[in-house]
KOLTI-121500 format. One record per residue: x, y, z of N, C-alpha, C in turn; residue number from 0. Coordinates in steps of 0.2 Angstrom, whole numbers, always signed. Example, Ala and Ser with C-alpha at 12.3 -4.5 7.8 and 13.67 -1.06 7.14 Angstrom:
% KOLTI-121500
[[+66, -28, +39], [+62, -22, +39], [+66, -16, +39], 0]
[[+64, -11, +35], [+68, -5, +36], [+64, +0, +39], 1]
//
This chain:
% KOLTI-121500
[[-380, +933, +929], [-374, +931, +926], [-369, +930, +933], 0]
[[-368, +926, +936], [-363, +924, +942], [-364, +918, +941], 1]
[[-372, +914, +942], [-372, +910, +937], [-370, +905, +932], 2]
[[-369, +912, +927], [-367, +910, +920], [-360, +909, +922], 3]
[[-355, +912, +925], [-348, +912, +927], [-346, +909, +929], 4]
[[-352, +904, +936], [-349, +898, +936], [-351, +892, +932], 5]
[[-355, +892, +928], [-357, +886, +925], [-349, +887, +920], 6]
[[-346, +893, +916], [-340, +893, +914], [-333, +891, +918], 7]
[[-333, +893, +921], [-327, +889, +926], [-328, +882, +930], 8]
[[-332, +879, +927], [-335, +872, +927], [-335, +869, +922], 9]
[[-333, +870, +914], [-333, +870, +908], [-325, +868, +906], 10]
[[-327, +862, +902], [-318, +858, +900], [-318, +862, +894], 11]
[[-312, +864, +896], [-311, +867, +889], [-311, +866, +884], 12]
[[-312, +861, +880], [-312, +860, +876], [-320, +860, +871], 13]
[[-324, +863, +877], [-332, +865, +877], [-333, +871, +878], 14]
[[-329, +875, +877], [-328, +883, +883], [-334, +887, +876], 15]
[[-331, +885, +870], [-336, +890, +864], [-342, +888, +863], 16]
[[-343, +880, +863], [-351, +878, +862], [-355, +882, +867], 17]
[[-351, +882, +874], [-355, +885, +885], [-357, +894, +880], 18]
[[-352, +895, +878], [-354, +904, +879], [-356, +903, +871], 19]
[[-357, +899, +866], [-362, +900, +865], [-371, +902, +864], 20]
[[-370, +894, +871], [-378, +894, +872], [-378, +896, +876], 21]
[[-372, +901, +880], [-376, +906, +886], [-378, +911, +882], 22]
[[-376, +915, +876], [-374, +921, +874], [-383, +920, +869], 23]
[[-384, +915, +866], [-391, +916, +864], [-398, +915, +871], 24]
[[-393, +912, +875], [-400, +914, +883], [-400, +920, +886], 25]
[[-394, +925, +888], [-395, +931, +890], [-390, +935, +886], 26]
[[-395, +938, +881], [-392, +941, +875], [-390, +946, +878], 27]
[[-393, +950, +882], [-395, +954, +887], [-387, +955, +891], 28]
[[-381, +951, +893], [-374, +950, +894], [-372, +947, +890], 29]
[[-370, +947, +885], [-365, +947, +881], [-362, +953, +882], 30]
[[-359, +959, +882], [-353, +960, +881], [-347, +958, +888], 31]
[[-354, +957, +892], [-351, +953, +899], [-347, +948, +898], 32]
[[-351, +945, +896], [-347, +938, +894], [-341, +939, +889], 33]
[[-344, +942, +886], [-337, +941, +881], [-331, +943, +884], 34]
[[-330, +949, +887], [-328, +952, +889], [-320, +949, +895], 35]
[[-325, +945, +898], [-324, +943, +903], [-321, +936, +904], 36]
[[-325, +928, +896], [-323, +925, +894], [-318, +923, +892], 37]
[[-312, +920, +892], [-304, +918, +889], [-309, +910, +884], 38]
[[-308, +913, +875], [-307, +906, +872], [-303, +906, +869], 39]
[[-303, +900, +867], [-296, +897, +864], [-293, +903, +856], 40]
[[-286, +902, +855], [-284, +909, +850], [-284, +905, +845], 41]
[[-288, +908, +839], [-292, +906, +834], [-282, +905, +827], 42]
[[-282, +902, +824], [-275, +903, +816], [-280, +905, +810], 43]
[[-277, +911, +807], [-276, +909, +801], [-274, +908, +795], 44]
[[-273, +906, +790], [-267, +909, +785], [-266, +915, +782], 45]
[[-260, +917, +783], [-259, +925, +777], [-256, +920, +771], 46]
[[-260, +923, +766], [-259, +918, +760], [-252, +923, +758], 47]
[[-252, +928, +757], [-244, +933, +753], [-237, +929, +756], 48]
[[-238, +925, +763], [-233, +924, +766], [-232, +917, +767], 49]
[[-238, +910, +767], [-238, +907, +769], [-236, +905, +776], 50]
[[-236, +909, +777], [-239, +906, +788], [-244, +909, +792], 51]
[[-247, +909, +797], [-251, +907, +802], [-250, +914, +806], 52]
[[-255, +915, +809], [-253, +920, +815], [-262, +920, +817], 53]
[[-258, +921, +824], [-264, +922, +828], [-271, +928, +827], 54]
[[-276, +926, +829], [-280, +932, +831], [-281, +932, +837], 55]
[[-283, +940, +836], [-282, +942, +846], [-289, +950, +842], 56]
[[-289, +951, +850], [-293, +959, +848], [-286, +964, +846], 57]
[[-280, +961, +847], [-279, +967, +847], [-274, +969, +842], 58]
[[-276, +963, +836], [-277, +964, +828], [-280, +963, +824], 59]
[[-288, +966, +828], [-294, +965, +823], [-296, +972, +823], 60]
[[-298, +972, +819], [-304, +980, +815], [-308, +976, +812], 61]
[[-314, +978, +816], [-324, +977, +813], [-322, +970, +811], 62]
[[-322, +965, +806], [-322, +958, +806], [-316, +957, +803], 63]
[[-311, +959, +802], [-303, +956, +799], [-300, +958, +806], 64]
[[-293, +955, +802], [-285, +953, +807], [-281, +955, +803], 65]
[[-276, +960, +806], [-269, +960, +802], [-264, +955, +802], 66]
[[-264, +957, +798], [-257, +947, +799], [-251, +952, +802], 67]
[[-243, +950, +805], [-241, +953, +807], [-234, +951, +803], 68]
[[-236, +946, +799], [-230, +944, +792], [-230, +949, +786], 69]
[[-238, +952, +782], [-238, +956, +775], [-239, +961, +779], 70]
[[-243, +962, +784], [-243, +968, +786], [-253, +967, +784], 71]
[[-255, +964, +782], [-263, +968, +779], [-267, +962, +783], 72]
[[-274, +967, +780], [-281, +964, +785], [-284, +958, +780], 73]
[[-284, +953, +782], [-288, +946, +781], [-296, +949, +785], 74]
[[-301, +947, +781], [-302, +951, +772], [-301, +958, +776], 75]
[[-297, +957, +767], [-295, +965, +764], [-300, +971, +768], 76]
[[-294, +975, +770], [-298, +979, +775], [-296, +986, +769], 77]
[[-302, +992, +770], [-295, +999, +767], [-293, +1004, +771], 78]
[[-298, +1004, +777], [-295, +1010, +783], [-294, +1010, +789], 79]
[[-290, +999, +791], [-289, +996, +797], [-282, +1004, +798], 80]
[[-282, +1003, +807], [-275, +1007, +806], [-268, +1001, +805], 81]
[[-263, +1006, +806], [-258, +1003, +806], [-253, +1004, +812], 82]
[[-247, +1001, +813], [-239, +1005, +815], [-236, +1008, +810], 83]
[[-235, +1014, +816], [-231, +1018, +812], [-222, +1013, +808], 84]
[[-220, +1018, +803], [-216, +1014, +796], [-207, +1012, +804], 85]
[[-210, +1015, +808], [-203, +1015, +814], [-206, +1008, +819], 86]
[[-210, +1009, +824], [-215, +1002, +826], [-215, +999, +823], 87]
[[-217, +996, +817], [-218, +992, +812], [-212, +988, +811], 88]
[[-207, +990, +811], [-197, +989, +807], [-198, +983, +816], 89]
[[-197, +988, +820], [-200, +986, +829], [-204, +978, +830], 90]
[[-208, +975, +822], [-213, +972, +825], [-210, +968, +823], 91]
[[-208, +968, +813], [-204, +962, +811], [-197, +960, +817], 92]
[[-194, +965, +820], [-189, +960, +823], [-192, +958, +829], 93]
[[-198, +958, +832], [-201, +955, +836], [-203, +948, +836], 94]
[[-206, +948, +828], [-210, +941, +828], [-204, +939, +827], 95]
[[-197, +939, +824], [-194, +935, +822], [-190, +931, +826], 96]
[[-189, +937, +832], [-185, +935, +840], [-190, +930, +842], 97]
[[-197, +934, +842], [-201, +927, +846], [-202, +921, +842], 98]
[[-202, +920, +837], [-200, +914, +833], [-195, +908, +838], 99]
[[-189, +912, +837], [-184, +909, +841], [-188, +905, +849], 100]
[[-188, +909, +852], [-190, +909, +861], [-195, +904, +858], 101]
[[-201, +901, +854], [-204, +900, +855], [-204, +891, +851], 102]
[[-197, +890, +848], [-196, +883, +845], [-194, +882, +854], 103]
[[-187, +887, +855], [-181, +882, +861], [-186, +881, +866], 104]
[[-196, +884, +871], [-197, +884, +872], [-203, +880, +874], 105]
[[-207, +880, +870], [-211, +877, +868], [-209, +870, +860], 106]
[[-204, +872, +859], [-204, +865, +853], [-210, +866, +847], 107]
[[-209, +873, +845], [-215, +874, +837], [-220, +879, +840], 108]
[[-224, +876, +839], [-230, +882, +838], [-232, +887, +834], 109]
[[-236, +890, +835], [-237, +897, +832], [-237, +902, +833], 110]
[[-232, +907, +836], [-232, +914, +837], [-236, +919, +835], 111]
[[-236, +927, +839], [-238, +933, +833], [-236, +939, +837], 112]
[[-232, +944, +835], [-232, +949, +840], [-237, +954, +837], 113]
[[-238, +961, +841], [-242, +966, +836], [-243, +973, +841], 114]
[[-240, +975, +839], [-236, +982, +840], [-244, +990, +838], 115]
[[-243, +994, +843], [-249, +999, +841], [-242, +1005, +847], 116]
[[-245, +1010, +843], [-245, +1018, +847], [-250, +1023, +853], 117]
[[-249, +1023, +857], [-252, +1022, +863], [-253, +1028, +862], 118]
[[-258, +1031, +870], [-259, +1041, +868], [-253, +1042, +871], 119]
[[-249, +1041, +876], [-246, +1045, +877], [-238, +1043, +875], 120]
[[-239, +1045, +871], [-234, +1046, +862], [-229, +1039, +865], 121]
[[-231, +1033, +866], [-224, +1027, +869], [-232, +1022, +865], 122]
[[-228, +1015, +867], [-232, +1010, +862], [-232, +1003, +866], 123]
[[-236, +999, +865], [-238, +992, +866], [-237, +988, +864], 124]
[[-239, +983, +867], [-236, +978, +862], [-239, +969, +865], 125]
[[-240, +965, +861], [-243, +956, +860], [-241, +955, +859], 126]
[[-239, +949, +863], [-237, +942, +860], [-240, +938, +864], 127]
[[-242, +933, +858], [-246, +928, +860], [-240, +921, +857], 128]
[[-243, +915, +860], [-240, +910, +857], [-248, +905, +859], 129]
[[-245, +899, +853], [-253, +895, +853], [-249, +887, +851], 130]
[[-252, +885, +858], [-244, +876, +854], [-251, +870, +856], 131]
[[-252, +868, +851], [-255, +860, +850], [-251, +857, +853], 132]
[[-253, +853, +860], [-248, +847, +861], [-250, +839, +863], 133]
[[-256, +837, +855], [-259, +833, +855], [-259, +830, +851], 134]
[[-260, +824, +850], [-258, +815, +844], [-259, +822, +838], 135]
[[-265, +824, +839], [-266, +828, +832], [-262, +833, +831], 136]
[[-260, +835, +835], [-257, +841, +833], [-247, +843, +835], 137]
[[-250, +837, +833], [-239, +832, +831], [-237, +835, +836], 138]
[[-239, +835, +843], [-233, +837, +849], [-228, +832, +846], 139]
[[-223, +835, +851], [-216, +832, +850], [-214, +829, +855], 140]
[[-218, +833, +864], [-216, +828, +871], [-221, +830, +875], 141]
[[-224, +824, +876], [-230, +824, +880], [-235, +817, +876], 142]
[[-236, +820, +871], [-238, +816, +868], [-247, +814, +871], 143]
[[-250, +819, +874], [-256, +821, +877], [-262, +821, +869], 144]
[[-270, +815, +872], [-274, +817, +870], [-275, +821, +866], 145]
[[-278, +826, +871], [-279, +831, +869], [-275, +836, +876], 146]
[[-271, +843, +871], [-272, +849, +874], [-269, +856, +870], 147]
[[-265, +859, +872], [-268, +865, +868], [-263, +869, +875], 148]
[[-260, +876, +873], [-256, +882, +879], [-258, +887, +873], 149]
[[-259, +891, +877], [-263, +900, +876], [-259, +903, +878], 150]
[[-254, +909, +877], [-254, +913, +884], [-253, +920, +875], 151]
[[-255, +924, +881], [-257, +929, +879], [-251, +935, +883], 152]
[[-248, +940, +881], [-244, +944, +885], [-245, +949, +884], 153]
[[-246, +956, +889], [-248, +963, +881], [-243, +966, +888], 154]
[[-238, +970, +884], [-233, +975, +885], [-235, +982, +884], 155]
[[-238, +987, +893], [-237, +992, +892], [-230, +997, +894], 156]
[[-228, +995, +894], [-221, +997, +896], [-220, +1002, +902], 157]
[[-223, +1000, +907], [-223, +1004, +914], [-217, +1002, +917], 158]
[[-212, +999, +914], [-208, +999, +921], [-202, +1004, +917], 159]
[[-196, +1007, +924], [-190, +1009, +920], [-185, +1004, +920], 160]
[[-185, +1003, +913], [-177, +999, +914], [-174, +1000, +908], 161]
[[-166, +1000, +909], [-161, +1004, +901], [-163, +1000, +897], 162]
[[-160, +1006, +890], [-165, +1003, +884], [-158, +1002, +881], 163]
[[-153, +1000, +884], [-146, +1000, +881], [-146, +994, +877], 164]
[[-149, +989, +880], [-151, +981, +874], [-157, +981, +872], 165]
[[-159, +986, +871], [-165, +989, +867], [-171, +987, +869], 166]
[[-175, +987, +868], [-184, +986, +870], [-187, +978, +871], 167]
[[-182, +974, +865], [-183, +967, +863], [-181, +964, +868], 168]
[[-176, +963, +872], [-172, +961, +876], [-175, +961, +883], 169]
[[-177, +969, +881], [-180, +970, +889], [-188, +968, +888], 170]
[[-192, +966, +885], [-197, +964, +885], [-198, +957, +885], 171]
[[-192, +953, +885], [-193, +947, +881], [-189, +943, +886], 172]
[[-185, +948, +892], [-184, +947, +898], [-192, +947, +908], 173]
[[-193, +950, +903], [-202, +952, +909], [-206, +943, +903], 174]
[[-206, +944, +901], [-211, +938, +898], [-210, +933, +901], 175]
[[-200, +929, +896], [-201, +925, +901], [-201, +926, +907], 176]
[[-199, +929, +913], [-201, +928, +920], [-208, +927, +922], 177]
[[-211, +932, +916], [-218, +931, +921], [-219, +922, +918], 178]
[[-219, +919, +911], [-218, +911, +912], [-217, +908, +915], 179]
[[-212, +910, +917], [-209, +904, +924], [-211, +906, +929], 180]
[[-216, +907, +931], [-218, +910, +939], [-225, +905, +937], 181]
[[-229, +907, +927], [-236, +905, +928], [-234, +897, +928], 182]
[[-229, +895, +923], [-230, +884, +923], [-227, +883, +930], 183]
[[-224, +888, +934], [-222, +884, +941], [-230, +882, +947], 184]
[[-234, +891, +945], [-236, +890, +946], [-244, +882, +947], 185]
[[-244, +880, +940], [-245, +877, +939], [-244, +869, +942], 186]
[[-240, +871, +942], [-233, +864, +944], [-237, +861, +951], 187]
[[-236, +867, +957], [-237, +864, +958], [-245, +866, +961], 188]
[[-247, +870, +960], [-256, +873, +963], [-259, +866, +957], 189]
[[-260, +869, +952], [-265, +861, +947], [-262, +853, +949], 190]
[[-255, +853, +946], [-255, +844, +944], [-251, +844, +953], 191]
[[-251, +848, +957], [-247, +846, +961], [-254, +842, +966], 192]
[[-260, +848, +966], [-266, +847, +970], [-266, +840, +964], 193]
[[-267, +839, +962], [-271, +833, +954], [-267, +826, +959], 194]
[[-261, +825, +959], [-257, +820, +961], [-259, +820, +966], 195]
[[-261, +824, +973], [-262, +820, +979], [-267, +819, +981], 196]
[[-275, +823, +976], [-279, +819, +976], [-281, +811, +975], 197]
[[-278, +810, +966], [-274, +807, +967], [-274, +800, +971], 198]
[[-267, +801, +974], [-264, +797, +980], [-267, +794, +984], 199]
[[-273, +800, +986], [-273, +798, +991], [-283, +794, +989], 200]
[[-283, +796, +984], [-291, +790, +981], [-289, +784, +980], 201]
[[-282, +781, +978], [-279, +777, +977], [-274, +778, +978], 202]
[[-271, +775, +982], [-265, +774, +986], [-257, +773, +981], 203]
[[-252, +771, +978], [-247, +767, +974], [-248, +760, +978], 204]
[[-248, +755, +974], [-247, +748, +975], [-241, +747, +982], 205]
[[-236, +749, +979], [-233, +747, +983], [-233, +750, +992], 206]
[[-237, +755, +992], [-239, +759, +1000], [-242, +756, +1002], 207]
[[-247, +748, +998], [-251, +749, +1000], [-250, +740, +1002], 208]
[[-247, +738, +1001], [-241, +733, +1001], [-239, +732, +1009], 209]
[[-236, +738, +1012], [-234, +740, +1017], [-239, +742, +1022], 210]
[[-243, +744, +1020], [-249, +744, +1027], [-253, +738, +1029], 211]
[[-252, +732, +1020], [-254, +725, +1026], [-253, +722, +1030], 212]
[[-256, +719, +1035], [-251, +714, +1039], [-247, +710, +1035], 213]
[[-245, +706, +1038], [-243, +700, +1036], [-249, +695, +1037], 214]
[[-250, +691, +1030], [-256, +684, +1034], [-251, +677, +1036], 215]
//
């Protein structure tokens, strides 16, 4: 299992699904551990009733069906799937509308979905998801990457003491914005910063080489 996880950490993200499928066939006895520990790219299907795409995840899944945040129906149809209460469903609809605006402003497009459900402590849990394809094939409006995507999953269990004067959505939005800001900064400083450092070490800029060379 340790070797399998080490292999998955070294695989390019675009090959993670193929690699995971191969590992599941090699070590089926560890299938539950692999599926719970290895993050897979978010999948998307279309709600034919609304003509809108929504994101698939474990939080809107029951058996092999997934509930759409738009029509509140399961795809494929499911007779006894769990649904949020009418009050929570109203909040879920509002959250999807607000989060779509946030997605367009911060990601310049993409797909977002919000799912809510009651928990055992008479409260509720919310899951906010975003999927943005920034590559040329995904019609990305910035960067023109050959290949590149951003998958984000935020699960809000509301375990903070906050004022509800502005509503739950306002509080959750502030928490998500803060977390995503920290994540972006971490990626910029650690991943991209380290990559730039390594590239400059292995292949210094031309102007730096000229400075170091003695006059002929």
